[in-house]
C-alpha atoms as one frame of an Amber mdcrd trajectory, in Angstrom:
protein
  60.135  92.595  28.379  60.895  96.312  28.644  61.383  95.895  32.399  64.094
  93.248  31.963  65.781  95.272  29.228  65.843  98.268  31.591  67.402  96.149
  34.364  70.047  94.943  31.899  70.887  98.498  30.845  71.187  99.646  34.467
  73.409  96.660  35.236  75.677  97.340  32.271  76.060 101.009  33.186  76.823
 100.161  36.808  79.390  97.580  35.732  81.000 100.055  33.319  81.217 102.663
  36.058  82.850 100.159  38.461  85.391  99.102  35.830  86.260 102.705  34.987
  86.661 103.507  38.682  88.991 100.535  39.134  91.046 101.589  36.112  91.398
 105.071  37.558  92.309 103.891  41.042  96.049 103.777  40.418  96.026 107.236
  38.799  93.958 108.823  41.567  95.869 107.111  44.366  99.200 108.095  42.840
  98.079 111.685  42.397  96.505 112.146  45.819  99.344 110.467  47.696 101.815
 113.136  46.614  99.846 116.370  46.466  96.393 117.810  46.071  97.919 121.000
  44.631  97.380 119.788  41.092  94.949 119.786  38.196  93.811 116.600  36.444
  92.525 116.921  32.875  91.901 114.452  30.056  92.969 114.048  26.439  91.519
 111.671  23.855  94.737 110.066  22.654  98.411 109.604  23.319 100.699 112.398
  22.136 102.340 111.812  18.787 105.572 113.649  19.630 107.346 115.637  22.334
 109.049 117.715  19.640 107.362 121.132  19.442 108.581 121.844  15.901 107.247
 118.611  14.422 103.879 118.600  16.193 100.754 118.630  13.999  98.148 117.835
  16.644  95.933 119.766  19.002  95.817 119.562  21.932  99.521 119.082  22.521
 101.824 119.446  25.519 103.657 122.534  24.313 101.352 125.175  25.762 102.542
 123.967  29.176 106.199 123.375  28.363 107.263 126.197  26.032 106.858 129.902
  25.467 107.750 132.187  22.596 109.020 135.734  22.523 105.503 137.098  22.966
 101.988 135.768  23.533  98.419 136.765  22.700  95.994 137.493  25.525  92.878
 135.453  24.604  90.599 137.885  26.453  91.803 141.061  24.775  93.541 139.689
  21.635  96.451 141.988  22.541 100.066 140.901  22.098 101.880 140.699  25.432
 105.509 140.106  26.474 106.669 136.570  27.235 110.363 135.620  26.908 110.891
 139.044  25.327 110.253 141.924  27.685 109.822 144.383  24.797 109.977 144.870
  21.026 110.402 147.826  18.711 109.490 148.369  15.047 111.491 150.466  12.630
 109.718 153.412  10.977 109.253 151.474   7.729 107.819 148.451   9.615 110.377
 146.147   7.992 112.570 145.574  11.047 111.683 144.536  14.556 114.074 144.131
  17.468 113.124 141.937  20.431 114.809 142.315  23.804 114.829 139.246  26.035
 114.235 139.377  29.768 117.287 139.274  31.997 118.269 136.012  33.628 116.154
 133.617  31.559 116.993 129.938  32.093 116.098 126.541  30.691 114.662 123.835
  32.910 118.172 122.376  33.297 119.409 125.698  34.698 121.381 126.732  31.588
 121.014 130.349  30.360 118.408 131.103  27.667 119.878 133.732  25.323 119.539
 135.220  21.865 121.495 132.217  20.560 118.524 129.981  21.370 116.120 132.302
  19.560 118.232 132.530  16.398 118.802 128.766  16.461 115.080 128.032  16.861
 114.104 130.195  13.894 116.996 129.746  11.471 117.973 126.127  12.160 114.595
 124.623  13.039 111.475 126.424  11.799 113.040 127.820   8.612 115.026 124.674
   7.840 113.564 123.250   4.629 114.683 119.763   5.641 112.462 119.843   8.728
 108.732 119.514   7.954 106.672 121.715  10.251 103.458 123.719  10.332 105.210
 127.003  11.107 107.579 127.554   8.177 104.876 128.599   5.708 103.755 131.445
   7.967 107.157 133.154   7.594 106.969 133.577   3.837 106.591 137.242   3.004
 105.047 138.744  -0.104 104.756 137.476  -3.656 108.331 136.224  -3.699 107.788
 134.220  -0.535 110.999 135.544   0.991 111.842 134.498   4.520 112.940 137.020
   7.156 116.589 137.378   8.071 117.110 136.829  11.767 120.298 137.654  13.592
 121.675 138.151  17.067 122.619 141.699  18.062 123.807 140.728  21.540 122.907
 138.155  24.209 119.498 139.733  24.777 118.566 141.359  21.465 117.449 139.722
  18.222 116.745 141.492  14.932 114.082 140.292  12.479 114.197 141.926   9.050
 111.806 141.515   6.095 111.817 142.928   2.568 108.105 143.777   2.182 105.292
 144.840   4.521 103.868 141.886   6.455 100.789 142.371   8.631 101.099 139.130
  10.679 104.739 139.913  11.553 104.195 139.715  15.322 102.276 136.432  15.173
 105.485 134.654  14.200 107.019 135.728  17.502 104.747 133.508  19.575 106.096
 130.104  18.480 108.076 127.964  20.962 111.757 128.694  21.508 113.856 125.521
  21.855 117.292 124.944  23.502 120.285 125.285  21.167 122.691 123.726  23.688
 120.721 120.472  23.555 119.470 120.326  19.976 122.176 121.938  17.833 123.995
 118.624  17.465 120.795 117.018  16.095 120.878 119.507  13.210 124.559 118.967
  12.500 124.186 115.164  12.440 122.276 113.486   9.598 120.733 110.067   9.050
 121.359 107.734   6.123 118.925 109.695   3.955 120.774 112.945   4.647 118.053
 114.358   6.906 118.872 115.984  10.247 118.515 113.509  13.133 116.396 116.235
  14.747 113.456 114.721  12.839 113.638 111.638  15.064 114.578 113.543  18.235
 112.324 113.872  21.267 109.772 111.273  20.300 107.352 109.996  22.898 109.863
 107.287  23.895 112.305 109.931  25.134 112.858 109.889  28.928 111.024 112.968
  30.280 114.096 114.319  32.077 115.886 114.674  28.733 113.322 117.123  27.355
 114.479 120.636  28.258 111.828 123.367  28.332 111.258 127.035  29.188 107.542
 127.034  30.075 105.810 126.822  33.444 105.903 123.014  33.501 108.263 120.245
  32.492 107.545 116.601  31.756 107.777 114.271  34.700 106.179 111.051  33.497
 104.495 109.515  30.470 102.707 106.168  30.675 101.352 105.083  27.290  97.535
 105.029  27.124  97.384 106.059  30.789  98.662 109.525  31.661 101.101 112.376
  31.137 102.362 114.113  34.262 103.907 117.590  34.359 105.651 119.265  37.291
 106.742 122.833  38.031 109.734 124.119  36.103 111.928 125.501  38.905 113.579
 127.953  36.500 110.427 129.424  35.001 110.833 133.183  34.636 107.421 134.395
  35.763 106.683 135.547  39.319 103.530 136.847  41.008 103.005 140.389  42.340
 104.694 139.440  45.615 107.734 138.135  43.803 106.873 134.478  44.443 107.838
 131.821  41.908 105.102 130.699  39.509 103.324 128.452  38.671 101.281 128.073
  41.845  99.897 124.646  40.960 102.575 122.017  41.480 101.471 119.361  39.023
  99.334 118.893  35.947  98.081 115.409  35.079  96.605 114.534  31.691  94.630
 111.301  31.869  94.498 109.637  28.455  90.823 108.821  28.015  89.898 107.569
  24.560  86.189 108.368  24.825  84.307 111.538  25.697  81.668 109.365  27.424
  84.311 107.915  29.715  85.704 111.390  30.410  82.236 112.485  31.519  82.006
 109.594  33.992  85.438 110.442  35.335  84.541 114.093  35.790  81.295 113.285
  37.578  83.126 110.841  39.858  85.613 113.556  40.793  88.636 112.087  39.010
  88.933 114.987  36.542  88.994 118.695  37.337  87.652 119.884  33.999  86.197
 118.582  30.764  85.080 120.049  27.495  81.288 119.860  27.621  79.667 118.124
  24.694  76.161 119.352  23.865  74.501 116.056  24.760  75.686 116.428  28.365
  75.244 120.187  28.759  71.820 119.996  30.460  72.914 117.179  32.775  76.039
 119.000  33.932  74.236 122.335  34.226  71.798 120.711  36.682  74.685 119.273
  38.713  76.729 122.478  39.060  75.890 123.192  42.709  75.929 119.603  43.915
  79.145 118.852  42.049  80.790 122.130  43.065  81.788 123.096  39.526  80.895
 125.739  36.950  79.861 125.218  33.328  81.360 128.032  31.260  79.821 129.091
  27.940  82.189 131.223  25.908  79.876 131.606  22.917  80.980 130.540  19.413
  84.169 128.514  19.539  87.279 129.420  17.601  88.237 127.017  14.843  86.327
 125.154  12.145  84.893 121.699  11.518  84.457 120.525   7.959  84.132 117.657
   5.529  86.574 117.467   2.651  86.937 115.389  -0.500  90.403 114.463  -1.746
  91.049 116.595  -4.851  94.614 115.381  -5.370  95.068 114.082  -8.931  98.704
 113.114  -8.433 100.369 109.698  -8.563 102.973 107.858  -6.509 105.054 105.223
  -8.275 102.619 105.493 -11.172  99.596 104.707  -8.981  96.921 107.405  -8.509
  96.471 108.581  -4.941  92.709 108.586  -5.552  90.808 106.170  -7.779  90.440
 108.134 -11.067  86.716 107.360 -11.182  86.179 108.914  -7.737  88.666 111.687
  -8.429  86.512 112.782 -11.378  83.508 113.084  -9.037  85.419 114.902  -6.310
  86.946 117.405  -8.749  83.545 118.244 -10.192  82.439 121.458  -8.474  78.739
 120.620  -8.847  79.326 117.245  -7.205  80.892 119.037  -4.217  78.011 121.516
  -4.149  75.533 118.638  -4.226  77.259 117.116  -1.194  77.106 120.499   0.571
  73.401 120.952  -0.178  72.771 117.352   0.844  74.110 117.716   4.407  71.364
 118.617   6.873  73.239 121.098   9.054  70.117 122.225  10.975  69.647 118.597
  11.986  73.291 118.435  13.124  72.789 121.589  15.197  69.522 120.431  16.746
  70.181 116.721  17.270  73.951 116.459  17.782  74.734 119.891  19.232  71.346
 120.186  21.017  70.981 123.708  19.677  74.309 124.785  21.197  75.873 126.026
  17.992  75.256 127.577  14.609  76.266 127.101  10.972  79.902 127.619   9.970
  80.010 129.099   6.481  83.627 130.126   5.935  87.198 129.251   6.844  87.522
 132.063   9.392  86.516 131.651  13.029  83.088 133.148  13.736  84.555 135.262
  16.567  87.306 136.671  14.361  86.880 140.274  13.151  87.651 138.927   9.669
  84.665 136.546   9.530  82.561 137.364   6.463  78.937 137.298   7.627  77.629
 137.873   4.096  78.693 134.388   2.969  75.498 132.347   3.267  76.917 128.862
   2.825  74.734 125.941   1.750  71.284 125.454   3.213  69.915 121.926   3.287
  68.311 121.438  -0.117  68.362 117.818  -1.393  66.221 118.748  -4.396  68.813
 121.262  -5.545  71.547 118.702  -4.863  69.867 116.107  -7.091  69.321 118.685
  -9.821  73.061 119.501  -9.841  73.973 115.821 -10.022  71.590 115.164 -12.940
  72.975 118.235 -14.674  76.450 116.645 -14.527  75.265 113.371 -16.077  74.717
 111.338 -12.923  71.717 108.997 -12.997  69.529 107.064 -10.564  68.456 103.441
 -10.871  65.079 102.156  -9.758  66.403 101.634  -6.239  67.415 105.297  -5.940
  71.139 104.520  -6.118  73.375 107.087  -7.812  75.606 106.241 -10.786  77.870
 108.420 -12.890  77.501 108.813 -16.648  79.796 105.795 -17.226  77.743 103.503
 -15.019  79.943 103.588 -11.918  78.062 103.522  -8.623  78.839 106.537  -6.445
  80.390 105.252  -3.231  83.340 106.397  -1.149  84.830 106.116   2.329  84.479
 108.865   4.951  86.915 108.906   7.899  87.307 110.870  11.111  89.027 110.426
  14.476  87.563 107.695  16.687  86.612 108.628  20.238  85.336 112.079  19.323
  81.633 111.382  19.778  80.523 114.578  18.063  82.475 113.829  14.894  81.400
 110.208  14.977  77.767 111.322  15.218  78.236 113.845  12.390  79.797 111.155
  10.220  76.903 108.794  10.881  74.373 111.496  10.000  76.232 112.599   6.863
  76.228 108.965   5.751  72.421 108.986   6.128  72.027 112.391   4.473  74.061
 111.427   1.419  72.234 108.110   1.147  69.145 110.203   0.385  71.077 111.496
  -2.635  71.780 107.902  -3.666  75.428 107.953  -2.510  76.884 105.016  -0.598
  79.189 106.341   2.107  81.249 103.890   4.135  81.921 105.695   7.424  85.050
 104.556   9.287  86.361 106.337  12.441  90.125 105.818  12.904  92.632 106.281
  15.700  93.812 109.890  15.593  97.438 109.070  14.799  96.341 106.806  11.934
  94.097 109.573  10.621  96.899 112.146  10.729  99.242 109.781   8.889  96.699
 109.318   6.100  96.077 113.045   5.736  99.700 114.186   5.865 101.922 111.270
   4.824 100.343 108.450   2.818  97.611 110.775   1.407  95.522 107.610   1.102
  91.994 108.845   1.803  88.795 109.779  -0.049  86.759 111.956   2.333  87.191
 113.050   5.921  85.703 115.086   8.760  88.215 117.003  10.818  88.787 120.479
  12.219  91.371 123.233  12.418  92.089 125.410  15.397  91.476 129.102  14.772
  92.197 132.593  15.987  91.642 136.254  15.221  94.400 136.498  12.588  93.311
 135.093   9.193  96.782 134.527   7.727  97.121 130.756   7.319  99.491 129.981
   4.448 100.046 126.428   5.669  96.408 125.790   4.658  95.827 128.082   1.681
  99.183 128.199  -0.112  99.278 125.401  -2.682 102.465 124.011  -1.132 101.216
 124.563   2.416 101.769 121.859   4.997  98.005 121.657   5.703  96.689 122.185
   2.162  95.246 118.744   2.743  92.525 118.637   0.099  95.326 118.745  -2.501
  98.404 118.007  -0.401 101.964 118.087  -1.663 104.307 115.476  -0.134 106.162
 116.425   3.009 109.936 116.624   3.125 111.475 113.160   3.063 108.350 111.376
   1.776 107.807 109.849  -1.664 107.365 112.380  -4.482 104.096 112.892  -6.355
 103.829 113.297 -10.112 101.020 114.791 -12.148  99.560 116.937  -9.407  97.183
 119.643 -10.678  96.314 122.935  -8.986  93.118 124.658 -10.082  92.988 128.346
 -10.981  90.763 129.019  -7.975  93.358 127.455  -5.652  96.000 129.795  -7.035
  93.640 132.770  -6.726  92.943 132.005  -3.062  96.686 131.691  -2.496  97.242
 135.096  -4.147  94.601 136.677  -1.908  96.297 135.352   1.209  99.592 136.761
  -0.006  97.940 140.140  -0.644  96.155 140.064   2.722  99.405 139.474   4.546
 100.981 142.518   2.865  98.141 144.950   3.519  98.599 146.928   6.745  95.283
 148.821   6.656  92.672 146.813   8.592  89.653 147.634   6.429  91.522 146.792
   3.230  92.673 143.522   4.781  89.048 142.684   5.560  88.078 143.271   1.925
  90.782 140.867   0.742  89.856 138.128   3.192  86.158 138.622   2.439  86.938
 137.756  -1.167  88.956 134.697  -0.138  86.011 133.429   1.934  83.661 133.901
  -1.002  85.965 131.845  -3.243  86.288 129.048  -0.687  82.496 128.976  -0.394
  82.121 128.910  -4.183  84.611 126.097  -4.828  84.263 124.085  -1.604  87.676
 122.552  -0.961  86.272 122.254   2.561  82.553 121.846   3.218  82.064 123.690
   6.497  79.599 122.215   8.935  78.760 123.625  12.372  80.327 126.114  14.744
  79.650 124.898  18.297  79.633 126.962  21.455  82.777 126.829  23.554  81.695
 124.928  26.672  83.722 123.612  29.593  83.020 122.423  33.126  85.626 123.376
  35.744  85.693 122.550  39.439  85.363 125.522  41.759  88.573 124.586  43.588
  90.611 126.900  41.343  91.110 130.627  41.861  91.759 132.869  38.872  89.741
 131.131  36.129  89.020 133.586  33.285  87.327 131.478  30.668  87.944 132.321
  27.023  86.778 130.518  23.871  90.238 131.179  22.427  92.279 129.968  25.388
  89.862 127.819  27.390  89.821 127.688  31.180  93.535 127.150  31.784  95.194
 129.588  29.374  96.702 131.382  32.416  97.459 128.193  34.348 100.693 129.555
  35.782  98.665 132.132  37.750  95.895 129.807  38.938  95.851 128.375  42.446
  93.928 125.702  44.334  91.588 127.170  46.946  90.238 124.046  48.650  92.435
 121.043  49.431  89.617 119.204  51.222  86.948 119.305  48.508  84.540 116.384
  48.769  84.444 114.069  45.786  81.084 112.947  44.379
């Protein structure tokens, strides 16, 4: 019997591989017929928008299509010039003047000037009618004042603030957008009085209409198939010999809705790089020489992965966002601690990450200089978890099922994004772990766009597993300010969406918010660390997010590219404009 089952499995795998190969044939043939001077990567889902201001997803296209005034080198963490060739602080650190490079142009050949910079900041990012993840990061000090930004001349822009603000320069790295194309979308409004910009540059926009300043511009988008980028002929950067960059002519993103499928595509030669999941690390490591690629290990990855319970006690149209029975559980700190103690993180590390990771105990990236190593997090301790639950009046029946003090069975729905095998596996394990505490968890992976809509718009969710990108700078008001755009465990409605009544913010939420305000104002590094250490302790104590595992940053990249400098912060292609293809005749496996 085992023999025939084995034959069936082999047959199914072979058939799957043939079908995948046939599906990729049109993409590969199209790509190879035009040029081999390209890179083919994969993404899990279709983009949600081509509008850089409105984007809430990662990865997104904007690292290829736009640049800001400055950038951060992911190897050194130093700020470096981009569209601005230089910047200068005033003696009191409250004014900074950026000077743009000469001769900057948009992808349509029009000049890029200080007008575009002032428009991008004042009319887009700081516009309260335009919901975006950037606006919160501009609020300075206890008053939450925004900077004043004005044009001095065609190349110089002045930013002025009223109080010291340590992350001042970080706000200079956001994408600059074209005023000559988009200004009219701010001046025009829809029936609800909102700028039509909010519906501008969706994914149905013809690629040629999207004007950019980065190394690449959109060439083609085929839903559920691919996104194709081509060189921006007006990109400002040149190599040491004065030759136009980027070197690589095209970038193709294949839309592959499963990490398993992406692996097959990479091994067949259809993809040039993939993020390496732990379950396939050993396999790919063994194939490095034969496959002519390198597996890079950057150590602990930037960013966080966590589980969260919906703490929002507000109502819409008189209806609670969260069932009041479940809301009472979720807002009980000992219930959240019981969940944290009940999750077997060592098992996640060993079984799902194959040992290629470690515990994540705080909201800061492990690689960040602000990560508080003294925060111990929550070791797996189901006995302690049950003790906390009993202490809060929860009870067990003879079948080991958990009920609250009013006789309601403890059950809730846990969601994450479908196609991400790691998160799907974590969700399945957490369901098992919490079953040992008597909780019934209905685990339901969703399409990423559906998940994002639930977390940011409808707010109709109970528990989720998701992650945030991270960096060296801890300032993240969009997450930790109570009205932040990503304060998702107790989210306020976004601009233009239905209002919420009866929302409650706990004292600890307000205290964390105050610490982030104070941390942003402190210019002395060691004092900043003390402030953010305290904020991490509070987050660990009150658990708005239950942090899970910090994986290693792993990627496999074909050896056909010169100039790869792998970084856990920027990945393999952070300097894509400088990379070049070294072997046009590489054999495909």
